[in-house]
N, CA, C and O atoms as a printed pandas DataFrame, in Angstrom:
     atom_number atom_name residue_name chain_id  residue_number  x_coord  y_coord  z_coord
0              1         N          MET        A               1   62.661   85.159  171.550
1              2        CA          MET        A               1   62.688   86.179  171.485
2              3         C          MET        A               1   63.911   86.721  171.831
3              4         O          MET        A               1   64.404   87.461  170.980
4              5         N          PHE        A               2   64.538   86.549  172.862
5              6        CA          PHE        A               2   66.085   87.030  173.014
6              7         C          PHE        A               2   67.232   85.786  172.557
7              8         O          PHE        A               2   67.146   84.559  172.493
8              9         N          PRO        A               3   68.158   86.617  172.323
9             10        CA          PRO        A               3   69.297   85.407  171.829
10            11         C          PRO        A               3   69.807   85.051  172.928
11            12         O          PRO        A               3   69.681   85.673  173.983
12            13         N          GLU        A               4   70.837   83.340  172.668
13            14        CA          GLU        A               4   70.705   82.407  173.520
14            15         C          GLU        A               4   71.967   82.855  174.424
15            16         O          GLU        A               4   72.320   82.104  175.334
16            17         N          HIS        A               5   72.671   84.099  174.181
17            18        CA          HIS        A               5   73.433   83.905  175.161
18            19         C          HIS        A               5   73.201   85.395  176.194
19            20         O          HIS        A               5   74.103   85.913  176.852
20            21         N          MET        A               6   71.953   85.823  176.130
21            22        CA          MET        A               6   71.789   86.410  177.571
22            23         C          MET        A               6   71.574   86.096  178.622
23            24         O          MET        A               6   70.455   86.001  178.119
24            25         N          ASN        A               7   71.433   85.689  180.092
25            26        CA          ASN        A               7   71.059   85.489  181.115
26            27         C          ASN        A               7   69.950   85.199  181.565
27            28         O          ASN        A               7   69.113   85.102  180.668
28            29         N          LYS        A               8   69.586   85.024  182.520
29            30        CA          LYS        A               8   68.414   85.154  182.920
30            31         C          LYS        A               8   68.157   86.500  183.719
31            32         O          LYS        A               8   67.126   87.027  183.300
32            33         N          VAL        A               9   68.543   86.966  184.369
33            34        CA          VAL        A               9   68.420   87.790  184.797
34            35         C          VAL        A               9   68.885   89.160  183.764
35            36         O          VAL        A               9   69.167   90.161  184.422
36            37         N          HIS        A              10   68.959   89.267  182.748
37            38        CA          HIS        A              10   69.446   90.031  181.584
38            39         C          HIS        A              10   67.429   89.935  181.175
39            40         O          HIS        A              10   66.737   90.895  181.515
40            41         N          ILE        A              11   67.009   89.154  180.723
41            42        CA          ILE        A              11   66.131   89.083  180.496
42            43         C          ILE        A              11   65.011   89.503  180.741
43            44         O          ILE        A              11   64.269   90.155  180.007
44            45         N          GLU        A              12   64.709   88.835  182.685
45            46        CA          GLU        A              12   63.711   89.452  183.072
46            47         C          GLU        A              12   63.589   91.065  183.480
47            48         O          GLU        A              12   62.504   91.620  183.652
48            49         N          PHE        A              13   65.262   91.915  183.642
49            50        CA          PHE        A              13   65.497   93.134  183.436
50            51         C          PHE        A              13   64.599   93.872  182.353
51            52         O          PHE        A              13   63.923   94.896  182.451
52            53         N          LEU        A              14   64.772   93.198  181.520
53            54        CA          LEU        A              14   64.242   93.566  179.401
54            55         C          LEU        A              14   62.790   93.661  179.324
55            56         O          LEU        A              14   62.039   94.392  178.678
56            57         N          GLU        A              15   62.603   92.718  180.163
57            58        CA          GLU        A              15   60.810   92.387  180.338
58            59         C          GLU        A              15   60.208   93.467  180.820
59            60         O          GLU        A              15   59.318   93.992  180.151
60            61         N          LYS        A              16   60.591   94.005  182.095
61            62        CA          LYS        A              16   59.618   95.360  182.836
62            63         C          LYS        A              16   60.063   96.316  182.903
63            64         O          LYS        A              16   60.051   97.117  183.838
64            65         N          ILE        A              17   60.870   96.421  181.181
65            66        CA          ILE        A              17   60.989   98.041  180.515
66            67         C          ILE        A              17   60.057   98.327  180.133
67            68         O          ILE        A              17   59.641   97.687  179.168
68            69         N          ASP        A              18   59.125   99.576  180.748
69            70        CA          ASP        A              18   58.000   99.659  179.313
70            71         C          ASP        A              18   58.394  100.528  178.481
71            72         O          ASP        A              18   58.891  101.648  178.603
72            73         N          PRO        A              19   58.059   99.757  177.443
73            74        CA          PRO        A              19   58.314  100.588  175.732
74            75         C          PRO        A              19   57.725  101.641  175.498
75            76         O          PRO        A              19   57.534  101.891  174.307
76            77         N          ARG        A              20   57.102  102.879  176.791
77            78        CA          ARG        A              20   56.139  103.122  176.418
78            79         C          ARG        A              20   56.857  104.910  177.511
79            80         O          ARG        A              20   56.774  106.096  177.190
80            81         N          GLU        A              21   57.211  104.534  178.223
81            82        CA          GLU        A              21   58.628  104.595  178.809
82            83         C          GLU        A              21   59.708  105.620  177.956
83            84         O          GLU        A              21   59.939  106.799  177.687
84            85         N          LEU        A              22   60.273  103.936  177.709
85            86        CA          LEU        A              22   61.522  103.662  176.312
86            87         C          LEU        A              22   61.623  105.118  176.085
87            88         O          LEU        A              22   62.419  105.941  176.539
88            89         N          LEU        A              23   60.302  105.275  175.012
89            90        CA          LEU        A              23   59.721  105.619  174.124
90            91         C          LEU        A              23   59.657  108.143  174.353
91            92         O          LEU        A              23   60.258  109.045  173.771
92            93         N          GLN        A              24   59.142  108.126  174.899
93            94        CA          GLN        A              24   59.409  109.034  175.942
94            95         C          GLN        A              24   60.802  109.327  176.568
95            96         O          GLN        A              24   61.531  110.307  176.414
96            97         N          LYS        A              25   60.851  108.999  176.787
97            98        CA          LYS        A              25   62.665  108.873  177.586
98            99         C          LYS        A              25   63.437  109.454  176.094
99           100         O          LYS        A              25   63.876  110.602  176.154
100          101         N          ILE        A              26   63.595  108.763  174.892
101          102        CA          ILE        A              26   63.888  108.884  173.624
102          103         C          ILE        A              26   63.746  110.263  172.981
103          104         O          ILE        A              26   64.506  110.865  172.222
104          105         N          ARG        A              27   62.416  110.634  173.562
105          106        CA          ARG        A              27   61.134  111.827  172.374
106          107         C          ARG        A              27   62.555  112.887  173.613
107          108         O          ARG        A              27   63.520  113.399  173.046
108          109         N          ARG        A              28   62.453  112.978  174.658
109          110        CA          ARG        A              28   63.294  114.029  175.296
110          111         C          ARG        A              28   63.937  114.248  174.565
111          112         O          ARG        A              28   63.839  115.122  173.703
112          113         N          PHE        A              29   65.312  112.983  174.861
113          114        CA          PHE        A              29   66.592  113.403  174.429
114          115         C          PHE        A              29   66.364  113.955  172.972
115          116         O          PHE        A              29   67.190  114.762  172.547
116          117         N          ARG        A              30   65.516  113.656  172.334
117          118        CA          ARG        A              30   65.980  114.238  171.111
118          119         C          ARG        A              30   65.531  115.559  170.657
119          120         O          ARG        A              30   65.699  116.143  169.586
120          121         N          ASN        A              31   64.747  115.976  172.040
121          122        CA          ASN        A              31   64.265  117.265  171.733
122          123         C          ASN        A              31   65.683  118.053  172.046
123          124         O          ASN        A              31   66.077  119.043  171.431
124          125         N          LEU        A              32   66.342  117.418  173.104
125          126        CA          LEU        A              32   67.857  118.192  173.776
126          127         C          LEU        A              32   68.505  119.474  171.936
127          128         O          LEU        A              32   68.483  119.496  170.705
128          129         N          ASN        A              33   69.033  120.367  173.358
129          130        CA          ASN        A              33   69.645  121.365  172.065
130          131         C          ASN        A              33   71.049  120.785  172.251
131          132         O          ASN        A              33   71.901  121.354  172.933
132          133         N          LEU        A              34   71.183  120.017  171.827
133          134        CA          LEU        A              34   72.770  118.945  172.199
134          135         C          LEU        A              34   74.341  120.273  171.679
135          136         O          LEU        A              34   75.510  120.160  172.049
136          137         N          SER        A              35   73.826  121.254  170.878
137          138        CA          SER        A              35   74.912  122.268  170.494
138          139         C          SER        A              35   74.861  123.650  171.813
139          140         O          SER        A              35   75.043  124.836  171.536
140          141         N          VAL        A              36   74.628  123.218  172.953
141          142        CA          VAL        A              36   74.579  124.083  174.103
142          143         C          VAL        A              36   75.372  123.243  175.184
143          144         O          VAL        A              36   76.089  123.769  176.035
144          145         N          MET        A              37   75.159  121.822  175.055
145          146        CA          MET        A              37   75.322  120.728  175.713
146          147         C          MET        A              37   76.572  120.535  175.896
147          148         O          MET        A              37   77.275  120.768  174.914
148          149         N          THR        A              38   77.400  119.969  177.402
149          150        CA          THR        A              38   78.690  119.647  177.530
150          151         C          THR        A              38   78.435  118.693  177.221
151          152         O          THR        A              38   77.354  118.105  177.208
152          153         N          LYS        A              39   80.037  118.231  176.739
153          154        CA          LYS        A              39   79.862  116.160  176.946
154          155         C          LYS        A              39   78.688  115.369  178.132
155          156         O          LYS        A              39   77.674  114.684  178.271
156          157         N          GLU        A              40   80.248  116.427  179.056
157          158        CA          GLU        A              40   79.025  115.242  179.944
158          159         C          GLU        A              40   78.131  115.657  180.227
159          160         O          GLU        A              40   77.742  114.825  181.046
160          161         N          ALA        A              41   77.419  116.377  180.184
161          162        CA          ALA        A              41   75.819  116.651  180.654
162          163         C          ALA        A              41   74.611  115.314  179.352
163          164         O          ALA        A              41   73.613  114.651  179.634
164          165         N          ILE        A              42   75.464  115.477  177.881
165          166        CA          ILE        A              42   74.812  115.034  177.399
166          167         C          ILE        A              42   74.786  113.391  177.390
167          168         O          ILE        A              42   73.809  112.827  176.898
168          169         N          TYR        A              43   76.067  112.499  178.040
169          170        CA          TYR        A              43   76.778  111.630  177.916
170          171         C          TYR        A              43   75.810  111.128  179.766
171          172         O          TYR        A              43   75.421  109.985  180.006
172          173         N          ASN        A              44   75.685  112.088  180.551
173          174        CA          ASN        A              44   74.326  111.784  181.669
174          175         C          ASN        A              44   73.408  111.762  180.811
175          176         O          ASN        A              44   73.680  110.720  180.217
176          177         N          GLU        A              45   72.613  112.129  180.380
177          178        CA          GLU        A              45   70.850  111.632  178.984
178          179         C          GLU        A              45   70.932  110.567  178.667
179          180         O          GLU        A              45   70.026  109.769  178.906
180          181         N          ILE        A              46   72.327  110.141  177.869
181          182        CA          ILE        A              46   72.082  109.158  177.422
182          183         C          ILE        A              46   71.846  108.263  178.309
183          184         O          ILE        A              46   70.868  107.520  178.227
184          185         N          PHE        A              47   73.059  108.192  179.670
185          186        CA          PHE        A              47   72.621  107.433  180.974
186          187         C          PHE        A              47   71.456  107.425  181.120
187          188         O          PHE        A              47   70.770  106.404  181.134
188          189         N          HIS        A              48   70.841  109.148  181.321
189          190        CA          HIS        A              48   69.402  108.284  181.499
190          191         C          HIS        A              48   68.490  107.775  180.620
191          192         O          HIS        A              48   67.818  106.876  181.125
192          193         N          VAL        A              49   68.257  108.001  179.614
193          194        CA          VAL        A              49   67.688  107.154  178.794
194          195         C          VAL        A              49   67.876  105.887  179.070
195          196         O          VAL        A              49   66.812  105.378  179.423
196          197         N          LEU        A              50   68.894  105.032  179.067
197          198        CA          LEU        A              50   69.369  103.905  178.795
198          199         C          LEU        A              50   69.464  102.976  179.917
199          200         O          LEU        A              50   69.766  101.785  179.841
200          201         N          THR        A              51   68.998  104.058  181.617
201          202        CA          THR        A              51   68.599  103.726  182.756
202          203         C          THR        A              51   67.321  102.938  183.348
203          204         O          THR        A              51   66.291  103.305  182.782
204          205         N          PHE        A              52   67.210  102.419  183.869
205          206        CA          PHE        A              52   66.140  101.701  184.409
206          207         C          PHE        A              52   65.390  101.445  186.084
207          208         O          PHE        A              52   66.495  101.383  186.624
208          209         N          GLU        A              53   64.754  101.323  186.854
209          210        CA          GLU        A              53   65.247  101.248  188.164
210          211         C          GLU        A              53   66.597  101.255  188.187
211          212         O          GLU        A              53   67.304  100.329  188.585
212          213         N          GLY        A              54   66.954  102.283  187.768
213          214        CA          GLY        A              54   68.310  102.836  188.976
214          215         C          GLY        A              54   68.997  101.476  188.066
215          216         O          GLY        A              54   70.189  101.726  187.888
216          217         N          LYS        A              55   68.735  100.555  187.641
217          218        CA          LYS        A              55   70.173  100.099  186.707
218          219         C          LYS        A              55   70.658   99.843  185.518
219          220         O          LYS        A              55   70.153   98.990  184.788
220          221         N          PHE        A              56   71.811  100.632  185.152
221          222        CA          PHE        A              56   71.949  100.016  183.696
222          223         C          PHE        A              56   73.264   99.251  183.165
223          224         O          PHE        A              56   74.464   99.421  183.381
224          225         N          TYR        A              57   72.510   98.306  182.352
225          226        CA          TYR        A              57   72.997   96.674  181.367
226          227         C          TYR        A              57   73.944   97.417  180.224
227          228         O          TYR        A              57   73.561   98.566  180.006
228          229         N          TYR        A              58   74.873   97.086  179.600
229          230        CA          TYR        A              58   75.466   97.352  178.976
230          231         C          TYR        A              58   75.442   96.115  178.198
231          232         O          TYR        A              58   76.440   95.513  178.596
232          233         N          PHE        A              59   74.870   95.401  177.320
233          234        CA          PHE        A              59   74.532   94.222  176.560
234          235         C          PHE        A              59   75.688   94.145  175.098
235          236         O          PHE        A              59   75.771   94.893  174.124
236          237         N          THR        A              60   76.524   92.821  175.498
237          238        CA          THR        A              60   77.314   92.611  174.542
238          239         C          THR        A              60   77.179   91.702  173.404
239          240         O          THR        A              60   76.064   91.260  173.678
240          241         N          SER        A              61   77.452   91.214  172.520
241          242        CA          SER        A              61   77.278   90.324  171.574
242          243         C          SER        A              61   78.590   90.202  171.209
243          244         O          SER        A              61   79.217   91.226  170.937
244          245         N          LEU        A              62   79.265   88.826  171.139
245          246        CA          LEU        A              62   80.729   88.051  170.712
246          247         C          LEU        A              62   80.239   87.569  169.498
247          248         O          LEU        A              62   79.182   86.963  169.323
248          249         N          LYS        A              63   80.993   87.846  168.760
249          250        CA          LYS        A              63   80.647   86.222  167.220
250          251         C          LYS        A              63   81.547   86.410  166.718
251          252         O          LYS        A              63   81.848   87.568  167.008
252          253         N          ASN        A              64   82.410   85.922  165.957
253          254        CA          ASN        A              64   83.561   84.593  164.982
254          255         C          ASN        A              64   83.504   85.804  163.506
255          256         O          ASN        A              64   82.537   86.543  163.328
256          257         N          TYR        A              65   84.266   85.789  162.932
257          258        CA          TYR        A              65   84.604   86.658  161.513
258          259         C          TYR        A              65   85.686   85.636  161.175
259          260         O          TYR        A              65   86.622   85.197  161.844
260          261         N          PRO        A              66   85.134   85.311  159.517
261          262        CA          PRO        A              66   86.066   84.745  159.232
262          263         C          PRO        A              66   87.377   85.366  158.926
263          264         O          PRO        A              66   87.365   86.548  158.581
264          265         N          LYS        A              67   88.616   84.672  159.012
265          266        CA          LYS        A              67   89.891   85.655  159.021
266          267         C          LYS        A              67   90.410   86.465  157.292
267          268         O          LYS        A              67   90.928   85.898  156.330
268          269         N          GLY        A              68   90.032   87.875  157.443
269          270        CA          GLY        A              68   90.558   89.154  156.712
270          271         C          GLY        A              68   89.687   89.539  156.722
271          272         O          GLY        A              68   89.362   89.929  155.600
272          273         N          THR        A              69   88.831   89.726  157.600
273          274        CA          THR        A              69   87.639   90.464  157.269
274          275         C          THR        A              69   88.121   91.449  157.284
275          276         O          THR        A              69   89.336   91.328  157.440
276          277         N          LYS        A              70   87.545   93.237  157.131
277          278        CA          LYS        A              70   88.023   94.269  157.587
278          279         C          LYS        A              70   86.999   94.858  158.269
279          280         O          LYS        A              70   85.802   94.846  157.981
280          281         N          PHE        A              71   87.738   95.551  159.509
281          282        CA          PHE        A              71   87.102   96.589  160.171
282          283         C          PHE        A              71   87.949   98.021  160.142
283          284         O          PHE        A              71   89.158   98.233  160.040
284          285         N          PHE        A              72   86.558   99.111  160.304
285          286        CA          PHE        A              72   86.167  100.471  160.084
286          287         C          PHE        A              72   86.117  100.973  162.149
287          288         O          PHE        A              72   85.310  100.472  162.932
288          289         N          ARG        A              73   86.660  101.500  162.346
289          290        CA          ARG        A              73   86.659  102.624  163.463
290          291         C          ARG        A              73   86.011  104.103  163.207
291          292         O          ARG        A              73   85.835  104.455  162.041
292          293         N          THR        A              74   85.677  104.919  164.218
293          294        CA          THR        A              74   85.012  106.209  163.685
294          295         C          THR        A              74   85.899  106.935  164.842
295          296         O          THR        A              74   86.680  106.117  165.326
296          297         N          ARG        A              75   85.991  107.979  165.317
297          298        CA          ARG        A              75   86.648  108.564  166.305
298          299         C          ARG        A              75   86.373  110.515  165.433
299          300         O          ARG        A              75   86.295  111.024  164.315
300          301         N          ILE        A              76   86.328  110.925  166.924
301          302        CA          ILE        A              76   85.862  111.891  166.671
302          303         C          ILE        A              76   86.855  113.187  165.940
303          304         O          ILE        A              76   87.968  112.939  166.405
304          305         N          LEU        A              77   86.990  114.314  165.121
305          306        CA          LEU        A              77   88.455  114.701  165.394
306          307         C          LEU        A              77   88.279  116.691  165.906
307          308         O          LEU        A              77   87.357  117.489  166.076
308          309         N          ASP        A              78   89.163  116.695  165.943
309          310        CA          ASP        A              78   89.263  117.526  167.078
310          311         C          ASP        A              78   89.372  119.292  165.840
311          312         O          ASP        A              78   89.760  120.395  166.225
312          313         N          GLY        A              79   88.911  118.946  164.492
313          314        CA          GLY        A              79   89.295  119.452  163.598
314          315         C          GLY        A              79   88.652  119.589  162.302
315          316         O          GLY        A              79   87.868  118.686  162.011
316          317         N          ALA        A              80   88.865  120.786  161.233
317          318        CA          ALA        A              80   88.695  120.426  159.458
318          319         C          ALA        A              80   90.200  119.306  159.088
319          320         O          ALA        A              80   90.271  118.691  158.023
320          321         N          ILE        A              81   90.830  119.257  159.713
321          322        CA          ILE        A              81   92.037  118.539  159.043
322          323         C          ILE        A              81   91.795  117.562  158.964
323          324         O          ILE        A              81   91.303  117.275  160.055
324          325         N          ILE        A              82   91.791  116.270  158.024
325          326        CA          ILE        A              82   91.671  115.121  158.727
326          327         C          ILE        A              82   93.320  113.983  158.636
327          328         O          ILE        A              82   93.243  113.515  157.500
328          329         N          PRO        A              83   94.209  113.597  159.082
329          330        CA          PRO        A              83   95.043  113.553  159.054
330          331         C          PRO        A              83   94.641  111.741  159.063
331          332         O          PRO        A              83   93.928  110.970  159.706
332          333         N          ASN        A              84   95.855  111.689  157.615
333          334        CA          ASN        A              84   96.416  110.515  157.145
334          335         C          ASN        A              84   94.896  110.606  155.589
335          336         O          ASN        A              84   93.757  110.165  155.434
336          337         N          ASN        A              85   95.722  111.311  154.936
337          338        CA          ASN        A              85   94.166  112.041  154.121
338          339         C          ASN        A              85   94.203  110.812  153.313
339          340         O          ASN        A              85   93.133  110.347  152.922
340          341         N          ASN        A              86   95.547  110.113  152.956
341          342        CA          ASN        A              86   95.605  109.542  151.830
342          343         C          ASN        A              86   94.509  107.582  152.578
343          344         O          ASN        A              86   94.307  106.651  151.799
């Protein structure tokens, strides 16, 4: 069920998560009025959703991509002017 690269500690942690509790946290987050919140408050709320038993795990996944694969990135712009418009 879990990817091979995950260690036993991570798997045990994920198995303890109550899906109902996670859904409740997500529902609560979706009902927040993000437009009146500071970035720090939003980050704290995200952290709250992803924290269980006082622990937060960030899982990564390493992948190999063929030579020449194009990657794109996103970023938040401070205004309506788009740099490097072309």
